[in-house]
PASEBA-1860 file (N, C-alpha, C; in nm, 3 decimals):
! residues 147
1> MTRLAINP> -1.013/-0.433/-1.129/-0.925/-0.436/-1.024/-0.775/-0.436/-1.062 ~ -0.676/-0.352/-1.026/-0.539/-0.361/-1.060/-0.472/-0.482/-1.009 ~ -0.379/-0.541/-1.142/-0.310/-0.679/-1.078/-0.169/-0.644/-1.132 ~ -0.067/-0.656/-1.022/0.055/-0.616/-1.116/0.171/-0.752/-1.068 ~ 0.233/-0.746/-1.155/0.356/-0.849/-1.118/0.472/-0.766/-1.119 ~ 0.595/-0.852/-1.005/0.687/-0.749/-0.944/0.799/-0.846/-0.973 ~ 0.928/-0.792/-1.062/1.041/-0.842/-1.072/1.178/-0.788/-1.063 ~ 1.211/-0.723/-0.965/1.351/-0.643/-0.970/1.444/-0.714/-0.995
9> PELKDARS> 1.543/-0.611/-1.072/1.651/-0.681/-1.142/1.751/-0.725/-1.040 ~ 1.754/-0.700/-0.895/1.833/-0.753/-0.792/1.809/-0.902/-0.786 ~ 1.695/-0.939/-0.850/1.683/-1.117/-0.814/1.697/-1.166/-0.963 ~ 1.674/-1.320/-0.930/1.687/-1.398/-1.047/1.588/-1.363/-1.117 ~ 1.616/-1.405/-1.267/1.476/-1.377/-1.342/1.411/-1.490/-1.324 ~ 1.294/-1.466/-1.272/1.186/-1.573/-1.220/1.111/-1.610/-1.390 ~ 1.053/-1.504/-1.422/0.976/-1.520/-1.552/1.039/-1.618/-1.631 ~ 1.189/-1.646/-1.663/1.210/-1.727/-1.787/1.212/-1.875/-1.700
17> IGYNHGRI> 1.162/-1.889/-1.578/1.128/-2.047/-1.518/0.987/-2.050/-1.499 ~ 0.884/-1.959/-1.519/0.764/-1.967/-1.514/0.711/-1.908/-1.358 ~ 0.776/-1.830/-1.329/0.676/-1.733/-1.201/0.737/-1.607/-1.191 ~ 0.675/-1.512/-1.123/0.686/-1.394/-1.071/0.734/-1.374/-0.926 ~ 0.827/-1.287/-0.892/0.889/-1.289/-0.759/0.757/-1.237/-0.665 ~ 0.699/-1.135/-0.728/0.589/-1.099/-0.649/0.452/-1.059/-0.735 ~ 0.342/-1.014/-0.659/0.196/-0.976/-0.720/0.134/-0.915/-0.635 ~ 0.079/-0.817/-0.661/-0.028/-0.738/-0.591/-0.168/-0.790/-0.674
25> DGGTFYMA> -0.249/-0.827/-0.600/-0.384/-0.910/-0.628/-0.458/-0.878/-0.529 ~ -0.614/-0.835/-0.557/-0.696/-0.813/-0.462/-0.657/-0.725/-0.315 ~ -0.563/-0.641/-0.370/-0.504/-0.549/-0.264/-0.424/-0.606/-0.168 ~ -0.340/-0.716/-0.191/-0.271/-0.759/-0.102/-0.146/-0.808/-0.203 ~ -0.039/-0.782/-0.140/0.098/-0.806/-0.178/0.143/-0.939/-0.157 ~ 0.155/-1.038/-0.238/0.204/-1.182/-0.234/0.343/-1.166/-0.294 ~ 0.428/-1.287/-0.214/0.565/-1.301/-0.300/0.603/-1.450/-0.288 ~ 0.692/-1.475/-0.404/0.710/-1.603/-0.384/0.831/-1.621/-0.266
33> GQVAMDAD> 0.849/-1.752/-0.224/0.963/-1.742/-0.103/1.102/-1.697/-0.150 ~ 1.135/-1.585/-0.050/1.290/-1.568/-0.110/1.419/-1.637/-0.037 ~ 1.503/-1.654/-0.092/1.604/-1.748/-0.055/1.728/-1.668/-0.043 ~ 1.859/-1.749/-0.052/1.992/-1.640/-0.019/2.050/-1.692/-0.191 ~ 1.997/-1.636/-0.260/2.038/-1.628/-0.421/2.045/-1.495/-0.493 ~ 2.159/-1.480/-0.552/2.163/-1.358/-0.614/2.134/-1.373/-0.755 ~ 2.151/-1.259/-0.841/2.064/-1.226/-0.943/2.122/-1.340/-1.062 ~ 2.240/-1.401/-1.027/2.296/-1.475/-1.103/2.324/-1.614/-1.070
41> SNIVGEDI> 2.226/-1.661/-1.025/2.159/-1.768/-0.918/2.261/-1.867/-0.852 ~ 2.328/-1.759/-0.777/2.475/-1.792/-0.690/2.384/-1.811/-0.551 ~ 2.400/-1.921/-0.473/2.386/-1.954/-0.333/2.433/-1.836/-0.246 ~ 2.409/-1.780/-0.181/2.474/-1.693/-0.092/2.518/-1.731/0.056 ~ 2.636/-1.767/0.073/2.654/-1.826/0.236/2.604/-1.940/0.257 ~ 2.682/-1.987/0.359/2.684/-2.132/0.398/2.607/-2.142/0.515 ~ 2.581/-2.025/0.620/2.567/-2.035/0.737/2.403/-1.984/0.748 ~ 2.334/-1.993/0.837/2.174/-1.934/0.852/2.181/-1.829/0.827
49> ETQARKAF> 2.257/-1.731/0.950/2.279/-1.620/0.941/2.285/-1.525/0.796 ~ 2.402/-1.576/0.753/2.421/-1.539/0.629/2.305/-1.538/0.499 ~ 2.264/-1.659/0.513/2.140/-1.701/0.405/2.035/-1.627/0.447 ~ 1.980/-1.578/0.574/1.887/-1.518/0.618/1.884/-1.381/0.578 ~ 2.034/-1.297/0.614/2.034/-1.186/0.577/2.017/-1.170/0.399 ~ 2.060/-1.259/0.347/2.029/-1.242/0.166/1.905/-1.265/0.178 ~ 1.852/-1.344/0.212/1.693/-1.381/0.162/1.608/-1.239/0.216 ~ 1.631/-1.192/0.345/1.577/-1.043/0.384/1.614/-0.969/0.307
57> ENVGALLD> 1.733/-0.963/0.225/1.777/-0.841/0.145/1.670/-0.854/0.009 ~ 1.682/-0.969/-0.047/1.569/-1.012/-0.160/1.437/-0.938/-0.128 ~ 1.398/-0.982/0.004/1.237/-0.957/0.028/1.246/-0.792/0.037 ~ 1.341/-0.720/0.073/1.386/-0.586/0.086/1.357/-0.504/-0.058 ~ 1.437/-0.596/-0.166/1.408/-0.555/-0.307/1.282/-0.551/-0.348 ~ 1.213/-0.607/-0.304/1.075/-0.663/-0.373/0.971/-0.552/-0.289 ~ 0.998/-0.508/-0.206/0.919/-0.417/-0.118/0.954/-0.251/-0.170 ~ 1.094/-0.265/-0.192/1.124/-0.132/-0.261/1.038/-0.095/-0.382
65> AVGKTYAD> 1.073/-0.206/-0.464/0.987/-0.189/-0.617/0.863/-0.132/-0.596 ~ 0.765/-0.202/-0.495/0.616/-0.123/-0.486/0.610/-0.037/-0.379 ~ 0.733/0.059/-0.339/0.720/0.153/-0.241/0.676/0.126/-0.088 ~ 0.707/0.020/-0.043/0.701/-0.048/0.085/0.823/-0.042/0.167 ~ 0.819/-0.071/0.305/0.934/-0.143/0.396/0.897/-0.233/0.484 ~ 0.980/-0.288/0.533/0.961/-0.406/0.628/0.837/-0.356/0.753 ~ 0.823/-0.206/0.777/0.708/-0.172/0.869/0.624/-0.195/0.791 ~ 0.602/-0.211/0.672/0.454/-0.213/0.618/0.405/-0.390/0.610
73> VAKVTTHI> 0.494/-0.455/0.631/0.477/-0.608/0.641/0.392/-0.654/0.752 ~ 0.268/-0.737/0.729/0.169/-0.767/0.782/0.193/-0.912/0.838 ~ 0.261/-1.014/0.735/0.256/-1.122/0.758/0.401/-1.171/0.731 ~ 0.462/-1.269/0.800/0.592/-1.319/0.733/0.595/-1.476/0.765 ~ 0.627/-1.554/0.672/0.643/-1.708/0.703/0.777/-1.750/0.646 ~ 0.828/-1.807/0.739/0.971/-1.855/0.728/1.006/-2.006/0.720 ~ 1.053/-2.059/0.623/1.062/-2.206/0.619/1.246/-2.215/0.655 ~ 1.254/-2.292/0.745/1.384/-2.306/0.801/1.410/-2.453/0.820
81> VDVDEHYH> 1.523/-2.484/0.737/1.543/-2.620/0.739/1.628/-2.652/0.905 ~ 1.597/-2.778/0.971/1.630/-2.757/1.108/1.616/-2.647/1.214 ~ 1.487/-2.636/1.217/1.468/-2.517/1.287/1.512/-2.493/1.435 ~ 1.513/-2.640/1.470/1.571/-2.647/1.625/1.759/-2.592/1.619 ~ 1.828/-2.609/1.539/1.951/-2.571/1.528/1.959/-2.407/1.483 ~ 1.878/-2.407/1.360/1.902/-2.245/1.324/1.803/-2.148/1.367 ~ 1.707/-2.147/1.411/1.619/-2.051/1.469/1.678/-1.945/1.553 ~ 1.727/-2.023/1.664/1.802/-1.922/1.735/1.955/-1.907/1.754
89> DGYKQVYD> 2.003/-1.998/1.648/2.152/-1.970/1.624/2.170/-1.919/1.503 ~ 2.098/-1.783/1.472/2.125/-1.684/1.358/2.020/-1.630/1.292 ~ 1.903/-1.716/1.276/1.794/-1.670/1.205/1.707/-1.547/1.297 ~ 1.698/-1.564/1.400/1.623/-1.495/1.525/1.680/-1.348/1.528 ~ 1.823/-1.339/1.514/1.895/-1.230/1.536/1.878/-1.142/1.416 ~ 1.883/-1.200/1.286/1.837/-1.128/1.180/1.717/-1.096/1.162 ~ 1.607/-1.174/1.216/1.490/-1.153/1.175/1.487/-0.990/1.305 ~ 1.521/-0.995/1.400/1.489/-0.919/1.543/1.563/-0.779/1.469
97> ETFEEPYP> 1.656/-0.762/1.382/1.709/-0.674/1.314/1.649/-0.579/1.205 ~ 1.550/-0.684/1.129/1.476/-0.664/1.038/1.350/-0.568/1.105 ~ 1.281/-0.638/1.186/1.162/-0.590/1.237/1.171/-0.543/1.349 ~ 1.074/-0.442/1.411/1.034/-0.355/1.493/0.883/-0.367/1.543 ~ 0.877/-0.355/1.686/0.726/-0.318/1.701/0.644/-0.220/1.611 ~ 0.547/-0.227/1.580/0.457/-0.358/1.618/0.482/-0.474/1.523 ~ 0.533/-0.583/1.562/0.592/-0.663/1.457/0.454/-0.741/1.370 ~ 0.549/-0.813/1.267/0.425/-0.844/1.186/0.398/-0.990/1.228
105> CHTVLSPD> 0.304/-1.040/1.210/0.254/-1.188/1.234/0.364/-1.259/1.223 ~ 0.388/-1.386/1.238/0.511/-1.458/1.196/0.485/-1.628/1.195 ~ 0.508/-1.682/1.113/0.481/-1.831/1.115/0.625/-1.897/1.092 ~ 0.667/-1.979/1.158/0.795/-2.040/1.136/0.779/-2.219/1.099 ~ 0.827/-2.273/1.010/0.764/-2.378/0.951/0.914/-2.455/0.968 ~ 0.930/-2.591/0.984/1.069/-2.645/0.944/1.064/-2.757/0.856 ~ 1.069/-2.744/0.721/1.078/-2.848/0.632/1.187/-2.944/0.654 ~ 1.186/-3.053/0.597/1.298/-3.133/0.565/1.389/-3.077/0.464
113> ALAHEEYL> 1.360/-3.007/0.353/1.436/-2.984/0.278/1.383/-2.845/0.224 ~ 1.446/-2.762/0.120/1.388/-2.666/0.032/1.414/-2.689/-0.096 ~ 1.397/-2.597/-0.214/1.423/-2.616/-0.351/1.535/-2.671/-0.402 ~ 1.673/-2.649/-0.313/1.823/-2.655/-0.321/1.835/-2.713/-0.205 ~ 1.969/-2.813/-0.180/1.987/-2.872/-0.082/2.092/-2.801/-0.003 ~ 2.111/-2.660/-0.066/2.223/-2.581/0.027/2.138/-2.501/0.058 ~ 2.025/-2.472/0.067/1.912/-2.383/0.136/1.872/-2.403/0.268 ~ 1.873/-2.308/0.341/1.881/-2.306/0.500/1.747/-2.258/0.545
121> VEIEVEVP> 1.704/-2.124/0.453/1.586/-2.050/0.496/1.510/-2.025/0.366 ~ 1.397/-1.989/0.360/1.302/-1.940/0.257/1.192/-1.848/0.341 ~ 1.189/-1.717/0.248/1.089/-1.615/0.349/1.028/-1.562/0.267 ~ 0.884/-1.579/0.301/0.778/-1.477/0.226/0.698/-1.382/0.310 ~ 0.664/-1.275/0.246/0.557/-1.170/0.335/0.451/-1.121/0.275 ~ 0.361/-1.079/0.337/0.221/-1.042/0.270/0.225/-0.899/0.316 ~ 0.186/-0.785/0.249/0.150/-0.661/0.267/0.053/-0.608/0.206 ~ -0.058/-0.573/0.280/-0.158/-0.496/0.235/-0.158/-0.403/0.187
129> FTDDEIEE> -0.257/-0.328/0.087/-0.234/-0.211/-0.003/-0.369/-0.162/-0.006 ~ -0.390/-0.009/-0.006/-0.517/0.055/-0.035/-0.493/0.077/-0.197 ~ -0.607/0.078/-0.291/-0.667/0.130/-0.394/-0.532/0.258/-0.404 ~ -0.558/0.337/-0.329/-0.473/0.460/-0.352/-0.323/0.455/-0.364 ~ -0.270/0.347/-0.264/-0.133/0.323/-0.289/-0.087/0.211/-0.406 ~ -0.225/0.141/-0.469/-0.158/0.064/-0.566/-0.169/0.184/-0.691 ~ -0.238/0.307/-0.699/-0.251/0.375/-0.804/-0.098/0.439/-0.813 ~ -0.060/0.451/-0.710/0.076/0.531/-0.691/0.204/0.439/-0.746
137> IEVDGDVV> 0.184/0.325/-0.738/0.313/0.249/-0.786/0.333/0.279/-0.954 ~ 0.461/0.291/-0.947/0.496/0.337/-1.106/0.518/0.198/-1.185 ~ 0.401/0.189/-1.275/0.413/0.062/-1.364/0.520/0.076/-1.505 ~ 0.590/0.027/-1.492/0.720/0.034/-1.580/0.719/-0.079/-1.721 ~ 0.664/-0.166/-1.696/0.653/-0.290/-1.774/0.755/-0.356/-1.781 ~ 0.852/-0.356/-1.679/0.950/-0.458/-1.668/0.983/-0.492/-1.530 ~ 1.020/-0.395/-1.433/1.004/-0.441/-1.316/0.862/-0.434/-1.233 ~ 0.771/-0.364/-1.277/0.667/-0.374/-1.257/0.577/-0.361/-1.336
145> REI> 0.476/-0.457/-1.407/0.396/-0.465/-1.497/0.265/-0.493/-1.484 ~ 0.141/-0.456/-1.528/0.035/-0.465/-1.503/-0.028/-0.629/-1.585 ~ -0.084/-0.718/-1.533/-0.110/-0.810/-1.574/-0.289/-0.864/-1.579
END
């Protein structure tokens, strides 16, 4: 079984701090939660809409690295600090711009805090892969590497 680790250059160097941004394992693409952080570890935006856009942009970089798009996403898990305030006031608009029918499954959780006090949202997706699709992924040893 092919297992791949995915770390696009548009995202912070996760391997230097002990994780991979994405993995394909057992025919499923998993990802670490994506937040409003750029490759230089800067937090992007102070409001939920700006942070959601950046987090989804990071998700898109991971999907692109393995030849997938938002249309391929089967499941989204979103963690929103103060969901009562932020879900309908910024996040939902970005989500609706990102996904179309048929929509992925979507779970929204409301933790008290995320990994940094300035983060308002963290997003994870899951994407299924066939064996043939996995074989088509270009393994370059850097962005996508076999593990």
